[in-house]
GUSE-913879 format. One record per residue (C-alpha): residue number from 1; residue in three letters; x, y, z. Coordinates in nm, 2 decimals, padded with zeros to 4 digits. Example, Ala and Ser with C-alpha at 12.3 -4.5 7.8 and 13.67 -1.06 7.14 Angstrom:
% GUSE-913879
<pt titi="1" guti="ALA" x="01.23" y="-00.45" z="00.78"/>
<pt titi="2" guti="SER" x="01.37" y="-00.11" z="00.71"/>
% end
This chain:
% GUSE-913879
<pt titi="1" guti="MET" x="04.07" y="12.41" z="-14.85"/>
<pt titi="2" guti="ASN" x="03.98" y="12.86" z="-14.88"/>
<pt titi="3" guti="ASP" x="03.87" y="12.77" z="-15.23"/>
<pt titi="4" guti="PHE" x="03.59" y="12.54" z="-15.04"/>
<pt titi="5" guti="ASN" x="03.48" y="12.84" z="-14.81"/>
<pt titi="6" guti="LEU" x="03.17" y="13.02" z="-14.93"/>
<pt titi="7" guti="ASP" x="03.22" y="13.33" z="-14.73"/>
<pt titi="8" guti="GLY" x="03.14" y="13.63" z="-14.86"/>
<pt titi="9" guti="LYS" x="02.98" y="13.51" z="-15.15"/>
<pt titi="10" guti="VAL" x="02.55" y="13.57" z="-15.18"/>
<pt titi="11" guti="ALA" x="02.36" y="13.26" z="-15.35"/>
<pt titi="12" guti="LEU" x="02.00" y="13.27" z="-15.44"/>
<pt titi="13" guti="VAL" x="01.83" y="12.95" z="-15.48"/>
<pt titi="14" guti="SER" x="01.50" y="12.93" z="-15.68"/>
<pt titi="15" guti="GLY" x="01.22" y="12.67" z="-15.56"/>
<pt titi="16" guti="SER" x="01.43" y="12.65" z="-15.19"/>
<pt titi="17" guti="ALA" x="01.13" y="12.66" z="-14.98"/>
<pt titi="18" guti="ARG" x="01.15" y="12.29" z="-14.96"/>
<pt titi="19" guti="GLY" x="01.27" y="11.95" z="-15.09"/>
<pt titi="20" guti="ILE" x="01.63" y="11.95" z="-15.25"/>
<pt titi="21" guti="GLY" x="01.64" y="12.34" z="-15.31"/>
<pt titi="22" guti="ALA" x="01.61" y="12.38" z="-14.87"/>
<pt titi="23" guti="THR" x="01.85" y="12.12" z="-14.84"/>
<pt titi="24" guti="THR" x="02.06" y="12.34" z="-15.09"/>
<pt titi="25" guti="ALA" x="02.02" y="12.64" z="-14.92"/>
<pt titi="26" guti="GLU" x="02.11" y="12.51" z="-14.58"/>
<pt titi="27" guti="THR" x="02.47" y="12.34" z="-14.73"/>
<pt titi="28" guti="LEU" x="02.53" y="12.66" z="-14.86"/>
<pt titi="29" guti="ALA" x="02.47" y="12.86" z="-14.54"/>
<pt titi="30" guti="ALA" x="02.66" y="12.63" z="-14.38"/>
<pt titi="31" guti="GLY" x="03.00" y="12.69" z="-14.60"/>
<pt titi="32" guti="GLY" x="02.93" y="13.09" z="-14.49"/>
<pt titi="33" guti="ALA" x="02.74" y="13.20" z="-14.79"/>
<pt titi="34" guti="LYS" x="02.44" y="13.44" z="-14.74"/>
<pt titi="35" guti="LEU" x="02.11" y="13.29" z="-14.84"/>
<pt titi="36" guti="VAL" x="01.85" y="13.41" z="-15.06"/>
<pt titi="37" guti="ILE" x="01.54" y="13.18" z="-15.02"/>
<pt titi="38" guti="ALA" x="01.32" y="13.25" z="-15.37"/>
<pt titi="39" guti="ASP" x="00.98" y="13.04" z="-15.39"/>
<pt titi="40" guti="ILE" x="00.67" y="13.09" z="-15.49"/>
<pt titi="41" guti="LEU" x="00.60" y="12.92" z="-15.19"/>
<pt titi="42" guti="VAL" x="00.56" y="13.19" z="-14.95"/>
<pt titi="43" guti="GLU" x="00.49" y="13.06" z="-14.56"/>
<pt titi="44" guti="ALA" x="00.70" y="12.79" z="-14.66"/>
<pt titi="45" guti="GLY" x="00.97" y="13.01" z="-14.78"/>
<pt titi="46" guti="GLU" x="00.94" y="13.24" z="-14.47"/>
<pt titi="47" guti="ASP" x="00.97" y="12.93" z="-14.28"/>
<pt titi="48" guti="THR" x="01.30" y="12.79" z="-14.40"/>
<pt titi="49" guti="ALA" x="01.44" y="13.16" z="-14.42"/>
<pt titi="50" guti="ALA" x="01.42" y="13.21" z="-14.03"/>
<pt titi="51" guti="THR" x="01.54" y="12.84" z="-14.00"/>
<pt titi="52" guti="LEU" x="01.87" y="12.96" z="-14.13"/>
<pt titi="53" guti="GLY" x="01.89" y="13.26" z="-13.95"/>
<pt titi="54" guti="ARG" x="01.74" y="13.61" z="-14.04"/>
<pt titi="55" guti="ASN" x="02.10" y="13.77" z="-13.99"/>
<pt titi="56" guti="ASN" x="02.22" y="13.61" z="-14.32"/>
<pt titi="57" guti="THR" x="01.91" y="13.50" z="-14.48"/>
<pt titi="58" guti="ILE" x="01.63" y="13.63" z="-14.62"/>
<pt titi="59" guti="PHE" x="01.30" y="13.52" z="-14.81"/>
<pt titi="60" guti="VAL" x="01.20" y="13.67" z="-15.15"/>
<pt titi="61" guti="HIS" x="00.89" y="13.58" z="-15.37"/>
<pt titi="62" guti="LEU" x="00.98" y="13.44" z="-15.68"/>
<pt titi="63" guti="ASP" x="00.76" y="13.30" z="-15.95"/>
<pt titi="64" guti="VAL" x="01.05" y="13.18" z="-16.22"/>
<pt titi="65" guti="THR" x="00.81" y="13.21" z="-16.53"/>
<pt titi="66" guti="LYS" x="00.77" y="13.59" z="-16.47"/>
<pt titi="67" guti="GLU" x="01.04" y="13.79" z="-16.61"/>
<pt titi="68" guti="GLU" x="00.98" y="14.10" z="-16.39"/>
<pt titi="69" guti="SER" x="00.96" y="13.86" z="-16.09"/>
<pt titi="70" guti="TRP" x="01.35" y="13.74" z="-16.18"/>
<pt titi="71" guti="GLU" x="01.42" y="14.13" z="-16.18"/>
<pt titi="72" guti="GLN" x="01.24" y="14.20" z="-15.86"/>
<pt titi="73" guti="ALA" x="01.42" y="13.93" z="-15.65"/>
<pt titi="74" guti="ILE" x="01.73" y="14.00" z="-15.82"/>
<pt titi="75" guti="ALA" x="01.74" y="14.32" z="-15.74"/>
<pt titi="76" guti="LYS" x="01.63" y="14.25" z="-15.38"/>
<pt titi="77" guti="ALA" x="01.93" y="14.03" z="-15.28"/>
<pt titi="78" guti="VAL" x="02.17" y="14.28" z="-15.47"/>
<pt titi="79" guti="GLY" x="01.99" y="14.56" z="-15.25"/>
<pt titi="80" guti="HIS" x="02.00" y="14.36" z="-14.92"/>
<pt titi="81" guti="PHE" x="02.35" y="14.21" z="-14.96"/>
<pt titi="82" guti="GLY" x="02.49" y="14.43" z="-15.17"/>
<pt titi="83" guti="GLY" x="02.58" y="14.22" z="-15.45"/>
<pt titi="84" guti="ILE" x="02.52" y="13.87" z="-15.60"/>
<pt titi="85" guti="ASP" x="02.78" y="13.53" z="-15.68"/>
<pt titi="86" guti="VAL" x="02.58" y="13.23" z="-15.69"/>
<pt titi="87" guti="VAL" x="02.24" y="13.17" z="-15.87"/>
<pt titi="88" guti="VAL" x="02.07" y="12.82" z="-15.84"/>
<pt titi="89" guti="ASN" x="01.82" y="12.77" z="-16.12"/>
<pt titi="90" guti="ASN" x="01.66" y="12.42" z="-15.87"/>
<pt titi="91" guti="ALA" x="01.26" y="12.52" z="-15.90"/>
<pt titi="92" guti="GLY" x="01.09" y="12.27" z="-16.15"/>
<pt titi="93" guti="ILE" x="00.80" y="12.06" z="-16.15"/>
<pt titi="94" guti="TYR" x="00.76" y="11.68" z="-16.26"/>
<pt titi="95" guti="THR" x="00.51" y="11.54" z="-16.52"/>
<pt titi="96" guti="SER" x="00.43" y="11.19" z="-16.62"/>
<pt titi="97" guti="SER" x="00.21" y="11.10" z="-16.87"/>
<pt titi="98" guti="LEU" x="00.25" y="10.87" z="-17.15"/>
<pt titi="99" guti="PHE" x="00.31" y="11.03" z="-17.52"/>
<pt titi="100" guti="ALA" x="-00.01" y="10.96" z="-17.65"/>
<pt titi="101" guti="ASP" x="-00.18" y="11.08" z="-17.32"/>
<pt titi="102" guti="THR" x="00.00" y="11.36" z="-17.23"/>
<pt titi="103" guti="THR" x="-00.19" y="11.69" z="-17.31"/>
<pt titi="104" guti="LEU" x="-00.06" y="12.00" z="-17.49"/>
<pt titi="105" guti="GLU" x="-00.15" y="12.22" z="-17.17"/>
<pt titi="106" guti="ASP" x="00.07" y="11.98" z="-16.96"/>
<pt titi="107" guti="PHE" x="00.35" y="11.99" z="-17.18"/>
<pt titi="108" guti="ASN" x="00.34" y="12.36" z="-17.24"/>
<pt titi="109" guti="ARG" x="00.35" y="12.41" z="-16.86"/>
<pt titi="110" guti="THR" x="00.63" y="12.17" z="-16.83"/>
<pt titi="111" guti="MET" x="00.83" y="12.36" z="-17.02"/>
<pt titi="112" guti="SER" x="00.76" y="12.67" z="-16.90"/>
<pt titi="113" guti="VAL" x="00.86" y="12.64" z="-16.56"/>
<pt titi="114" guti="ASN" x="01.16" y="12.41" z="-16.61"/>
<pt titi="115" guti="GLY" x="01.27" y="12.53" z="-16.93"/>
<pt titi="116" guti="ALA" x="01.17" y="12.94" z="-16.93"/>
<pt titi="117" guti="GLY" x="01.22" y="12.94" z="-16.59"/>
<pt titi="118" guti="VAL" x="01.56" y="12.86" z="-16.60"/>
<pt titi="119" guti="PHE" x="01.61" y="13.06" z="-16.92"/>
<pt titi="120" guti="LEU" x="01.51" y="13.38" z="-16.74"/>
<pt titi="121" guti="GLY" x="01.73" y="13.22" z="-16.46"/>
<pt titi="122" guti="ILE" x="02.03" y="13.25" z="-16.63"/>
<pt titi="123" guti="LYS" x="01.97" y="13.59" z="-16.81"/>
<pt titi="124" guti="HIS" x="01.87" y="13.77" z="-16.51"/>
<pt titi="125" guti="ALA" x="02.17" y="13.60" z="-16.31"/>
<pt titi="126" guti="ILE" x="02.43" y="13.70" z="-16.61"/>
<pt titi="127" guti="ARG" x="02.25" y="14.10" z="-16.66"/>
<pt titi="128" guti="ALA" x="02.35" y="14.10" z="-16.25"/>
<pt titi="129" guti="MET" x="02.69" y="13.96" z="-16.25"/>
<pt titi="130" guti="ARG" x="02.88" y="14.06" z="-16.58"/>
<pt titi="131" guti="PRO" x="03.05" y="14.39" z="-16.60"/>
<pt titi="132" guti="GLY" x="02.89" y="14.69" z="-16.54"/>
<pt titi="133" guti="GLY" x="02.55" y="14.48" z="-16.37"/>
<pt titi="134" guti="ILE" x="02.41" y="14.58" z="-16.09"/>
<pt titi="135" guti="SER" x="02.67" y="14.32" z="-15.90"/>
<pt titi="136" guti="GLY" x="02.93" y="14.35" z="-16.16"/>
<pt titi="137" guti="ARG" x="03.16" y="14.06" z="-15.97"/>
<pt titi="138" guti="GLY" x="03.12" y="13.79" z="-16.23"/>
<pt titi="139" guti="GLY" x="02.99" y="13.46" z="-16.05"/>
<pt titi="140" guti="SER" x="02.83" y="13.08" z="-16.07"/>
<pt titi="141" guti="ILE" x="02.54" y="12.96" z="-16.22"/>
<pt titi="142" guti="VAL" x="02.42" y="12.61" z="-16.14"/>
<pt titi="143" guti="ASN" x="02.10" y="12.49" z="-16.32"/>
<pt titi="144" guti="ILE" x="01.96" y="12.18" z="-16.18"/>
<pt titi="145" guti="SER" x="01.86" y="11.92" z="-16.45"/>
<pt titi="146" guti="SER" x="01.84" y="11.55" z="-16.48"/>
<pt titi="147" guti="GLY" x="01.99" y="11.22" z="-16.53"/>
<pt titi="148" guti="ALA" x="01.60" y="11.26" z="-16.77"/>
<pt titi="149" guti="GLY" x="01.78" y="11.55" z="-16.93"/>
<pt titi="150" guti="ILE" x="02.06" y="11.27" z="-17.08"/>
<pt titi="151" guti="LYS" x="01.86" y="10.96" z="-17.11"/>
<pt titi="152" guti="GLY" x="01.53" y="10.91" z="-17.22"/>
<pt titi="153" guti="SER" x="01.28" y="10.72" z="-17.00"/>
<pt titi="154" guti="ALA" x="00.93" y="10.60" z="-17.07"/>
<pt titi="155" guti="GLY" x="00.64" y="10.82" z="-16.92"/>
<pt titi="156" guti="LEU" x="00.86" y="11.13" z="-16.90"/>
<pt titi="157" guti="GLY" x="00.85" y="11.27" z="-17.21"/>
<pt titi="158" guti="ALA" x="00.77" y="11.67" z="-17.13"/>
<pt titi="159" guti="TYR" x="00.97" y="11.61" z="-16.83"/>
<pt titi="160" guti="CYS" x="01.29" y="11.48" z="-17.05"/>
<pt titi="161" guti="ALA" x="01.25" y="11.74" z="-17.28"/>
<pt titi="162" guti="SER" x="01.22" y="12.03" z="-17.05"/>
<pt titi="163" guti="LYS" x="01.54" y="11.89" z="-16.86"/>
<pt titi="164" guti="GLY" x="01.75" y="11.84" z="-17.19"/>
<pt titi="165" guti="ALA" x="01.68" y="12.20" z="-17.27"/>
<pt titi="166" guti="VAL" x="01.83" y="12.27" z="-16.92"/>
<pt titi="167" guti="ARG" x="02.16" y="12.08" z="-17.04"/>
<pt titi="168" guti="LEU" x="02.19" y="12.27" z="-17.36"/>
<pt titi="169" guti="MET" x="02.09" y="12.60" z="-17.26"/>
<pt titi="170" guti="THR" x="02.37" y="12.57" z="-16.97"/>
<pt titi="171" guti="LYS" x="02.62" y="12.50" z="-17.26"/>
<pt titi="172" guti="ALA" x="02.53" y="12.77" z="-17.47"/>
<pt titi="173" guti="ALA" x="02.53" y="13.02" z="-17.15"/>
<pt titi="174" guti="ALA" x="02.89" y="12.87" z="-17.07"/>
<pt titi="175" guti="VAL" x="03.03" y="12.93" z="-17.44"/>
<pt titi="176" guti="GLU" x="02.89" y="13.28" z="-17.40"/>
<pt titi="177" guti="CYS" x="02.99" y="13.43" z="-17.08"/>
<pt titi="178" guti="ALA" x="03.36" y="13.28" z="-17.12"/>
<pt titi="179" guti="ARG" x="03.38" y="13.45" z="-17.48"/>
<pt titi="180" guti="LEU" x="03.29" y="13.77" z="-17.36"/>
<pt titi="181" guti="ASN" x="03.53" y="13.74" z="-17.04"/>
<pt titi="182" guti="TYR" x="03.20" y="13.78" z="-16.82"/>
<pt titi="183" guti="GLY" x="03.37" y="13.58" z="-16.54"/>
<pt titi="184" guti="ILE" x="03.07" y="13.36" z="-16.49"/>
<pt titi="185" guti="ARG" x="03.04" y="13.02" z="-16.52"/>
<pt titi="186" guti="VAL" x="02.79" y="12.79" z="-16.58"/>
<pt titi="187" guti="ASN" x="02.73" y="12.43" z="-16.52"/>
<pt titi="188" guti="SER" x="02.42" y="12.17" z="-16.45"/>
<pt titi="189" guti="VAL" x="02.39" y="11.91" z="-16.21"/>
<pt titi="190" guti="HIS" x="02.19" y="11.59" z="-16.35"/>
<pt titi="191" guti="PRO" x="02.02" y="11.38" z="-16.02"/>
<pt titi="192" guti="GLY" x="01.88" y="11.06" z="-16.02"/>
<pt titi="193" guti="LEU" x="01.58" y="10.96" z="-15.83"/>
<pt titi="194" guti="ILE" x="01.61" y="11.12" z="-15.49"/>
<pt titi="195" guti="LYS" x="01.48" y="11.00" z="-15.17"/>
<pt titi="196" guti="THR" x="01.16" y="11.26" z="-15.18"/>
<pt titi="197" guti="GLU" x="00.83" y="11.31" z="-15.17"/>
<pt titi="198" guti="MET" x="00.85" y="11.36" z="-15.57"/>
<pt titi="199" guti="GLY" x="01.03" y="11.01" z="-15.58"/>
<pt titi="200" guti="LYS" x="00.76" y="10.80" z="-15.44"/>
<pt titi="201" guti="LYS" x="00.50" y="11.00" z="-15.70"/>
<pt titi="202" guti="VAL" x="00.70" y="10.89" z="-15.93"/>
<pt titi="203" guti="LEU" x="00.69" y="10.51" z="-15.83"/>
<pt titi="204" guti="ALA" x="00.34" y="10.54" z="-15.79"/>
<pt titi="205" guti="GLU" x="00.28" y="10.70" z="-16.13"/>
<pt titi="206" guti="TYR" x="00.49" y="10.42" z="-16.33"/>
<pt titi="207" guti="VAL" x="00.23" y="10.17" z="-16.18"/>
<pt titi="208" guti="GLU" x="-00.07" y="10.43" z="-16.29"/>
<pt titi="209" guti="MET" x="00.07" y="10.42" z="-16.64"/>
<pt titi="210" guti="GLY" x="00.10" y="10.06" z="-16.65"/>
<pt titi="211" guti="LEU" x="00.46" y="10.04" z="-16.69"/>
<pt titi="212" guti="VAL" x="00.51" y="09.79" z="-16.39"/>
<pt titi="213" guti="ALA" x="00.27" y="09.57" z="-16.19"/>
<pt titi="214" guti="ASP" x="00.32" y="09.76" z="-15.88"/>
<pt titi="215" guti="GLU" x="00.50" y="10.00" z="-15.66"/>
<pt titi="216" guti="GLU" x="00.74" y="09.74" z="-15.52"/>
<pt titi="217" guti="THR" x="00.83" y="09.63" z="-15.87"/>
<pt titi="218" guti="ALA" x="00.91" y="09.98" z="-15.94"/>
<pt titi="219" guti="GLU" x="01.12" y="10.06" z="-15.69"/>
<pt titi="220" guti="ALA" x="01.32" y="09.72" z="-15.71"/>
<pt titi="221" guti="ALA" x="01.37" y="09.85" z="-16.10"/>
<pt titi="222" guti="PHE" x="01.46" y="10.23" z="-15.99"/>
<pt titi="223" guti="ILE" x="01.64" y="10.11" z="-15.76"/>
<pt titi="224" guti="GLY" x="01.85" y="09.83" z="-15.96"/>
<pt titi="225" guti="ALA" x="01.91" y="10.13" z="-16.23"/>
<pt titi="226" guti="HIS" x="02.09" y="10.32" z="-15.95"/>
<pt titi="227" guti="LEU" x="02.43" y="10.13" z="-15.89"/>
<pt titi="228" guti="LEU" x="02.51" y="10.29" z="-15.55"/>
<pt titi="229" guti="GLY" x="02.12" y="10.32" z="-15.48"/>
<pt titi="230" guti="LEU" x="01.87" y="10.61" z="-15.45"/>
<pt titi="231" guti="GLY" x="02.02" y="10.94" z="-15.33"/>
<pt titi="232" guti="ARG" x="01.95" y="11.22" z="-15.07"/>
<pt titi="233" guti="PRO" x="01.89" y="11.60" z="-15.10"/>
<pt titi="234" guti="LYS" x="02.22" y="11.64" z="-14.92"/>
<pt titi="235" guti="ASP" x="02.40" y="11.46" z="-15.25"/>
<pt titi="236" guti="ILE" x="02.30" y="11.72" z="-15.48"/>
<pt titi="237" guti="ALA" x="02.34" y="12.01" z="-15.24"/>
<pt titi="238" guti="ASN" x="02.68" y="11.89" z="-15.19"/>
<pt titi="239" guti="ALA" x="02.74" y="11.90" z="-15.58"/>
<pt titi="240" guti="VAL" x="02.59" y="12.27" z="-15.62"/>
<pt titi="241" guti="TYR" x="02.81" y="12.35" z="-15.32"/>
<pt titi="242" guti="TYR" x="03.13" y="12.24" z="-15.51"/>
<pt titi="243" guti="LEU" x="03.00" y="12.42" z="-15.81"/>
<pt titi="244" guti="ALA" x="02.93" y="12.73" z="-15.65"/>
<pt titi="245" guti="SER" x="03.32" y="12.75" z="-15.48"/>
<pt titi="246" guti="ASP" x="03.61" y="12.87" z="-15.62"/>
<pt titi="247" guti="ALA" x="03.76" y="12.52" z="-15.59"/>
<pt titi="248" guti="ALA" x="03.54" y="12.48" z="-15.94"/>
<pt titi="249" guti="GLN" x="03.69" y="12.82" z="-16.06"/>
<pt titi="250" guti="TRP" x="03.78" y="12.58" z="-16.39"/>
<pt titi="251" guti="ILE" x="03.51" y="12.43" z="-16.44"/>
<pt titi="252" guti="THR" x="03.23" y="12.57" z="-16.70"/>
<pt titi="253" guti="GLY" x="03.00" y="12.42" z="-16.93"/>
<pt titi="254" guti="THR" x="02.98" y="12.08" z="-16.78"/>
<pt titi="255" guti="GLU" x="02.70" y="11.86" z="-16.68"/>
<pt titi="256" guti="LEU" x="02.74" y="11.69" z="-16.33"/>
<pt titi="257" guti="CYS" x="02.61" y="11.35" z="-16.27"/>
<pt titi="258" guti="VAL" x="02.51" y="11.32" z="-15.95"/>
<pt titi="259" guti="ASP" x="02.30" y="10.99" z="-15.97"/>
<pt titi="260" guti="GLY" x="02.43" y="10.70" z="-15.81"/>
<pt titi="261" guti="GLY" x="02.56" y="10.52" z="-16.15"/>
<pt titi="262" guti="TYR" x="02.24" y="10.56" z="-16.36"/>
<pt titi="263" guti="GLY" x="02.35" y="10.70" z="-16.64"/>
<pt titi="264" guti="ALA" x="02.64" y="10.46" z="-16.66"/>
<pt titi="265" guti="ALA" x="02.44" y="10.13" z="-16.64"/>
% end
């Protein structure tokens, strides 16, 4: 079971002040990793870092849409812990709107955070992890996409576009890193609907868009679409943990669907 141990690894998780990101950080820390809580939410991020323990956790401010912010966050992680082994591109936003009602501003904002934010995370993780980088010992990049990055959904055009971009960026980066012998694995995780505040918001907005009659109908439809019911943040965190560990050392360029059977139905 030593391959599942994260002792000695340093992991940065974007968007980890709360929600799935915070649960992922907690799960990685429980496995022995040193954590960099990276988020635009300073107070919540510092609270999460304090909860995990100051000796093995730091908070860094990170706006995933800004290149200089990524450069600073990676540099602080390496400066504090002596290297970086895992980058989890988790930060993202959810946009729901019918195509005919979606503004270009909302589409671009969704693509900026979910698409460009992951692009920059991949870019600067590679720069740090590859031979000759400021860490230079290889590593694992895990990108949080979505079931909506594989399967189309009404009312989620911008979100589907952004998460589909994450899916194929992951594969392109995986091929590139392998061809260049960087020692870096790149994989994506595709959650179904998770029991979070965002999940509740999805149900309410489906009613507002006229796609279902009421929230009870929406909830029943979503639960019915997930063969094993709705997921928990911990389900996603466990998948990230596996891909971050040496137990997944022969896995790169894959899309791990953690969706309760949503994609199979």
